[in-house]
VEXFI-146246 format. One line per 8 residues: their letters; for each residue x, y, z of C-alpha. Coordinates in nm, 4 decimals. Example, Ala and Ser with C-alpha at 12.3 -4.5 7.8 and 13.67 -1.06 7.14 Angstrom:
BEGIN
as	1.2300,-0.4500,0.7800 | 1.3670,-0.1060,0.7140
This chain:
BEGIN
msirhttv	9.2581,10.8293,10.3856 | 9.0233,10.5257,10.4004 | 9.0943,10.2070,10.5913 | 9.1444,10.0205,10.2612 | 9.4062,10.2657,10.1404 | 9.5746,10.2759,10.4793 | 9.6024,9.8961,10.4677 | 9.7651,9.9089,10.1263
caiialal	10.0225,10.1573,10.2490 | 10.0978,9.9450,10.5541 | 10.1698,9.6435,10.3366 | 10.4309,9.8004,10.1106 | 10.5312,10.1270,10.2762 | 10.8578,10.0005,10.4224 | 10.9786,9.8814,10.0841 | 10.8373,10.1364,9.8477
gcavaqaa	10.6582,10.4161,10.0279 | 10.2860,10.4736,9.9844 | 10.1812,10.6348,9.6579 | 9.8116,10.5512,9.6693 | 9.6127,10.8650,9.6065 | 9.2654,10.9642,9.7139 | 9.1997,11.2060,9.4321 | 9.3787,11.2937,9.1145
sageikig	9.5421,11.6314,9.0983 | 9.6419,11.8260,8.7897 | 9.9005,11.6426,8.5804 | 9.8130,11.3031,8.7279 | 9.6817,10.9857,8.5617 | 9.5201,10.7318,8.7918 | 9.5367,10.3562,8.7430 | 9.2955,10.1484,8.9505
mvtpitgp	9.3955,9.8092,9.0847 | 9.1799,9.5222,9.2133 | 9.3903,9.2831,9.4214 | 9.3692,9.0765,9.7415 | 9.4775,9.2668,10.0530 | 9.2923,9.0307,10.2857 | 9.1958,8.6641,10.2592 | 9.4047,8.3578,10.1671
aaesgkya	9.5670,8.5249,9.8623 | 9.6787,8.8393,10.0501 | 10.0470,8.7545,10.0096 | 10.0147,8.7340,9.6326 | 9.8291,9.0657,9.6372 | 10.1218,9.2258,9.8135 | 10.3574,9.0985,9.5425 | 10.1234,9.2254,9.2697
qigaklai	10.1211,9.5729,9.4239 | 10.4991,9.5854,9.4446 | 10.5288,9.4918,9.0761 | 10.2828,9.7633,8.9732 | 10.4509,10.0215,9.1937 | 10.7950,9.9398,9.0532 | 10.6616,10.0087,8.7036 | 10.4968,10.3342,8.8113
deinaagg	10.8187,10.4533,8.9749 | 11.0157,10.3731,8.6572 | 10.7678,10.5522,8.4330 | 10.7432,10.8599,8.6535 | 11.1222,10.8806,8.6859 | 11.1424,10.8823,8.3041 | 10.8994,11.1737,8.2724 | 10.5622,11.0051,8.3150
vngntltl	10.2958,10.9739,8.0464 | 10.2598,11.2726,7.8161 | 10.4010,11.4880,8.0954 | 10.1673,11.3456,8.3612 | 10.2633,11.1303,8.6589 | 10.0995,10.7939,8.7215 | 9.9267,10.7160,9.0506 | 9.8038,10.3782,9.1741
vveddqtt	9.4674,10.3425,9.3514 | 9.4146,10.0014,9.5128 | 9.0988,9.8266,9.6324 | 9.0807,9.4967,9.8228 | 8.9037,9.2064,9.6508 | 8.9168,9.0026,9.9747 | 9.0130,8.6926,9.7684 | 8.6483,8.6406,9.6714
npgavaaf	8.4383,8.6902,9.3601 | 8.1883,8.9237,9.5335 | 8.4814,9.1133,9.6818 | 8.6378,9.1574,9.3366 | 8.3105,9.2866,9.1908 | 8.2672,9.5304,9.4797 | 8.6306,9.6467,9.4583 | 8.5984,9.7154,9.0864
srlasqsd	8.2707,9.8988,9.1435 | 8.4371,10.1298,9.3946 | 8.7135,10.2070,9.1466 | 8.4770,10.2443,8.8507 | 8.2805,10.5073,9.0420 | 8.5876,10.7326,9.0235 | 8.5532,10.8932,8.6833 | 8.9164,11.0085,8.6697
isaflgsi	9.0667,10.6567,8.6638 | 9.1928,10.5953,8.3102 | 9.2842,10.2245,8.3188 | 9.2631,9.9309,8.5556 | 9.4525,9.6245,8.6677 | 9.2063,9.3427,8.7239 | 9.2623,9.0063,8.8905 | 9.5082,8.7260,8.8281
rstqvdam	9.2232,8.4870,8.9154 | 9.0097,8.3912,8.6146 | 8.7038,8.3264,8.8264 | 8.7190,8.6844,8.9580 | 8.7752,8.8333,8.6130 | 8.4732,8.6373,8.4926 | 8.2652,8.7833,8.7765 | 8.3846,9.1380,8.7020
spditklg	8.3474,9.1154,8.3245 | 7.9869,9.2477,8.2926 | 8.0764,9.5615,8.4897 | 8.3939,9.6045,8.2843 | 8.1884,9.5933,7.9645 | 7.9448,9.8461,8.1058 | 8.2233,10.0853,8.2137 | 8.4039,10.0800,7.8791
kpvfiggt	8.7624,10.1456,7.9907 | 9.0765,9.9318,7.9435 | 9.1256,9.6625,8.2079 | 9.4433,9.4554,8.2131 | 9.4041,9.1037,8.3517 | 9.6203,8.8164,8.4682 | 9.3506,8.5472,8.4550 | 9.4472,8.2779,8.2039
apqlthqg	9.1176,8.0998,8.1278 | 9.1047,8.1150,7.7444 | 8.7379,8.2151,7.7245 | 8.7847,8.5443,7.9118 | 8.9025,8.7254,7.5988 | 8.6691,8.5369,7.3636 | 8.3310,8.6437,7.4978 | 8.2956,8.9768,7.3247
nqwlfrcr	8.4320,9.2012,7.6008 | 8.6512,9.4434,7.4056 | 8.7961,9.6062,7.7203 | 8.9932,9.3080,7.8538 | 9.3652,9.2908,7.7759 | 9.5598,8.9920,7.9021 | 9.9195,9.0353,8.0166 | 9.9839,8.6654,8.0627
pndsysar	9.9567,8.3838,7.8064 | 9.6255,8.1999,7.8198 | 9.5812,7.8350,7.9037 | 9.5275,7.7159,7.5499 | 9.9061,7.7682,7.5337 | 9.9892,7.6329,7.8797 | 9.7995,7.3125,7.8070 | 9.9868,7.2571,7.4830
viadfgvd	10.3229,7.3127,7.6536 | 10.2300,7.0810,7.9432 | 10.1166,6.8065,7.7051 | 10.4051,6.8426,7.4591 | 10.6651,6.8469,7.7363 | 10.5131,6.5587,7.9321 | 10.4635,6.3346,7.6306 | 10.7528,6.4259,7.4005
tlglkkwa	11.0268,6.5121,7.6506 | 10.9384,6.3092,7.9612 | 10.7889,6.0244,7.7549 | 10.4850,5.9842,7.9836 | 10.1449,5.8760,7.8578 | 9.9234,5.7860,8.1556 | 9.7881,6.1236,8.2672 | 9.5886,6.2301,8.5698
ivhstdaf	9.4473,6.5819,8.5419 | 9.3788,6.7545,8.8752 | 9.2018,7.0890,8.8553 | 9.0051,7.3485,9.0436 | 8.6393,7.3504,8.9475 | 8.6380,7.7286,8.8980 | 8.6672,7.9061,8.5603 | 9.0466,7.8828,8.5578
gtggmtal	9.0718,7.5172,8.6523 | 8.7880,7.4026,8.4296 | 8.9285,7.5951,8.1336 | 9.2734,7.4492,8.1929 | 9.1373,7.0952,8.2249 | 8.9426,7.1303,7.9008 | 9.2456,7.2666,7.7163 | 9.4806,6.9990,7.8527
taalkshg	9.2378,6.7202,7.7634 | 9.2246,6.8554,7.4078 | 9.6049,6.8889,7.3929 | 9.6498,6.5274,7.5038 | 9.4027,6.4143,7.2395 | 9.6284,6.5719,6.9785 | 9.8894,6.3189,7.0982 | 9.6366,6.0382,7.0695
leptlvqg	9.5902,6.0126,7.4463 | 9.2912,6.0132,7.6808 | 9.3500,6.1049,8.0481 | 9.3463,5.8130,8.2892 | 9.1798,6.0384,8.5462 | 9.0158,6.3822,8.5434 | 8.9629,6.4954,8.9022 | 8.8185,6.8296,9.0080
ypnqspdf	8.8203,6.9859,9.3550 | 8.6617,7.2996,9.5104 | 8.8869,7.5923,9.5997 | 8.9993,7.6203,9.9630 | 8.9683,7.2478,10.0276 | 9.1085,7.1522,10.3708 | 9.1891,6.7930,10.2724 | 9.3024,6.6408,9.9406
savvlavk	9.3360,6.2788,10.0548 | 9.0455,6.1614,9.8362 | 9.1951,6.3355,9.5320 | 9.5400,6.1911,9.6031 | 9.4024,5.8404,9.6476 | 9.2153,5.8740,9.3167 | 9.5420,5.9703,9.1465 | 9.7223,5.6770,9.3085
ssgadvig	9.4485,5.4297,9.2132 | 9.4473,5.5518,8.8530 | 9.8004,5.4247,8.7938 | 9.8929,5.7549,8.6298 | 10.2639,5.8181,8.5757 | 10.2214,6.1941,8.5336 | 9.9964,6.4590,8.6886 | 9.8944,6.7690,8.4936
syftfend	9.7426,7.0259,8.7283 | 9.5586,7.3578,8.7343 | 9.5541,7.4928,9.0904 | 9.4032,7.8369,9.1459 | 9.5318,7.8921,9.5001 | 9.8731,7.8010,9.6371 | 9.7380,7.6932,9.9764 | 9.5398,7.4167,9.8012
lgifakql	9.8461,7.3173,9.6017 | 10.0556,7.3012,9.9193 | 9.8137,7.0603,10.0879 | 9.7939,6.8442,9.7754 | 10.1749,6.8295,9.7419 | 10.2221,6.7230,10.1040 | 9.9546,6.4558,10.0798 | 10.1050,6.3181,9.7570
kqfgvqak	10.4228,6.2616,9.9562 | 10.2297,6.1217,10.2532 | 10.0527,5.8613,10.0381 | 10.3658,5.7691,9.8432 | 10.2505,5.8813,9.4980 | 10.5508,5.8600,9.2630 | 10.4007,6.0162,8.9472 | 10.5829,6.3029,8.7823
wvgspsis	10.4072,6.6380,8.8113 | 10.3817,6.9118,8.5477 | 10.1782,7.2012,8.6839 | 10.0316,7.5310,8.5738 | 10.2133,7.8498,8.6879 | 10.0982,7.8268,9.0513 | 10.3396,7.5375,9.1075 | 10.6458,7.7603,9.0776
tstalkla	10.5415,8.0748,9.2666 | 10.7200,8.1961,9.5772 | 10.4067,8.1320,9.7832 | 10.3811,7.7712,9.6642 | 10.7469,7.7072,9.7433 | 10.6976,7.8486,10.0915 | 10.3843,7.6442,10.1625 | 10.4849,7.3120,10.0053
gptlngty	10.8579,7.3167,10.0739 | 11.0580,7.0090,9.9703 | 10.7446,6.8205,9.8609 | 10.7665,7.0147,9.5330 | 11.1289,6.9175,9.4659 | 11.1625,6.7539,9.1243 | 10.8346,6.8887,8.9881 | 10.7990,7.0759,8.6613
giadfaad	10.6028,7.3883,8.5907 | 10.4759,7.5984,8.3045 | 10.5666,7.9534,8.4028 | 10.4851,8.2752,8.2233 | 10.7653,8.4444,8.4189 | 11.1124,8.2966,8.4583 | 11.4046,8.5133,8.5666 | 11.6494,8.3540,8.3223
sspeakaf	11.4176,8.3618,8.0217 | 11.5315,8.7027,7.8910 | 11.7483,9.0053,7.9783 | 11.4310,9.1986,8.0636 | 11.3155,8.9278,8.3039 | 11.6578,8.9060,8.4679 | 11.6739,9.2836,8.5225 | 11.3231,9.2884,8.6701
aakyeava	11.4006,8.9970,8.9024 | 11.7027,9.1821,9.0423 | 11.5046,9.5040,9.1004 | 11.2121,9.3202,9.2540 | 11.4174,9.1048,9.4888 | 11.6062,9.4116,9.6136 | 11.2753,9.5693,9.7154 | 11.0532,9.2748,9.8069
hasadnfs	11.3212,9.0470,9.9562 | 11.1507,8.7601,9.7743 | 11.1958,8.5930,9.4372 | 11.0018,8.7495,9.1520 | 10.7193,8.5423,9.0060 | 10.4074,8.5848,8.7921 | 10.2164,8.7766,9.0620 | 10.4489,9.0752,9.0305
swtfdavh	10.5674,9.0356,8.6720 | 10.2285,9.0646,8.5031 | 10.1322,9.3824,8.6912 | 10.4722,9.5342,8.6104 | 10.4162,9.4661,8.2405 | 10.0530,9.5783,8.2526 | 10.1407,9.9218,8.3913 | 10.4160,9.9671,8.1313
iaakamtd	10.1814,9.8631,7.8493 | 9.9079,10.0967,7.9744 | 10.1594,10.3809,7.9846 | 10.2912,10.2979,7.6377 | 9.9391,10.2891,7.4936 | 9.8446,10.6248,7.6469 | 10.1736,10.7731,7.5280 | 10.1261,10.6362,7.1757
akstepak	9.7651,10.7550,7.1679 | 9.8611,11.0913,7.3184 | 9.5377,11.0546,7.5112 | 9.3610,10.8762,7.7951 | 9.0368,10.8561,7.5945 | 8.9325,10.4882,7.6256 | 8.8717,10.4132,7.2578 | 9.2051,10.5644,7.1543
vreailai	9.3920,10.3769,7.4283 | 9.2231,10.0524,7.3247 | 9.3356,10.1005,6.9650 | 9.6891,10.1762,7.0809 | 9.7026,9.8586,7.2937 | 9.5906,9.6418,7.0028 | 9.8557,9.8066,6.7842 | 10.1401,9.6968,7.0164
kgykgveg	10.3656,9.4484,6.8367 | 10.6999,9.3098,6.9517 | 10.7075,9.4892,7.2883 | 10.9655,9.3223,7.5131 | 10.8201,9.2878,7.8609 | 10.9448,9.0847,8.1548 | 10.6890,8.8093,8.0882 | 10.7790,8.7846,7.7212
tytfdqng	10.7391,8.9665,7.3900 | 10.3919,9.1164,7.3501 | 10.2069,9.1186,7.0210 | 9.8394,9.1814,7.0873 | 9.5780,9.0038,6.8813 | 9.2265,9.1360,6.8263 | 9.0976,8.9395,7.1253 | 9.3270,9.1272,7.3614
dglhgyni	9.5824,8.8491,7.4200 | 9.9381,8.9768,7.4240 | 10.1476,8.6643,7.4852 | 10.1409,8.3308,7.3049 | 10.3738,8.0883,7.4832 | 10.5174,7.9683,7.8137 | 10.8435,7.8848,7.9861 | 10.9219,7.5359,8.1121
vkndggki	11.0830,7.5344,8.4563 | 11.1916,7.2697,8.7072 | 11.2027,7.2770,9.0852 | 11.5607,7.1716,9.1542 | 11.5922,7.1341,9.5303 | 11.3687,7.4343,9.5974 | 11.5204,7.6541,9.3253 | 11.3177,7.7272,9.0109
vfdkhvdy	11.5417,7.6550,8.7114 | 11.4553,7.7779,8.3607 | 11.4640,7.5140,8.0872 | 11.3283,7.6739,7.7692 | 11.0637,7.9045,7.6238 | 10.7999,7.7742,7.3845 | 10.5995,8.0090,7.1605 | 10.3167,7.9215,6.9256
ad	10.2334,8.1079,6.6061 | 9.8555,8.0723,6.6524
């Protein structure tokens, strides 16, 4: 067993046991997974693996896929774009992998996309930048709602419910953050508003004081944010408190993850988030949260929920197609309508987007409280 695979087992073996295989045997269907095992997002990668493994265990216990058992093969993306490309390349070189779980980071999905097109096999992604599924890559299937929806929910909630009109947009300058900023700016324009401030920052910034001071000087009464990494968000949240910024905060899904709560602590109390996963949003989400917490000893969030859904959708598509042949599986994925996952109800459009809305949540003293779900018809 390689060092990479040994590392994966070490991360989740105590909770789940190691089911990462080196080679497929008869009656086995392999699913490849690109996720961070090392680097600043390693904790989220651990959660993503647990979600995928929970789904695989459920499917195998129910008889597998067309009589075959599922096996997960994991490669470390090292929390970098080059690492994600290299990890996918290592998986793609194994001809017996039938489907893949890509990254939750849009910037990494963007980097991997040319190789995904070249390979021509289904890849499920968690990256939410809208353009990822609108660039002609027919092998990308998103198991989270994209940020054209998150931006609309952030804007509608901030303006119509909170009654706030002076907006500061803070965003990562990567594909995810830039896409989110563009979508939120457009959503605010639909309310007749222009942002008071649009402020980008590079990922893995050690200090956000200049960004915080820009927000404070802008006079904004509400912050709309798109943070790619929780460690950046944690620094920003603490410095908002340090500099006495009183603006309300409505953030993209990173604001309500377990990692963000751990890093930012009470500085996130009273903030709002747009979350694709919320434990109280549906019976399916509630059941998953209970199973996940029993195994992971942490609250379920989008890192684990999207991989859980992605594995189940891959299995459903292969079962419906009665095949692992890529073109047939692709057709079966696009034919999925009204599938109740833990993130929401999936109806895939021809671009490969399965979900079309978000949950609104609030941080109430460190506890993420579900408010409501908002879906859009388009």
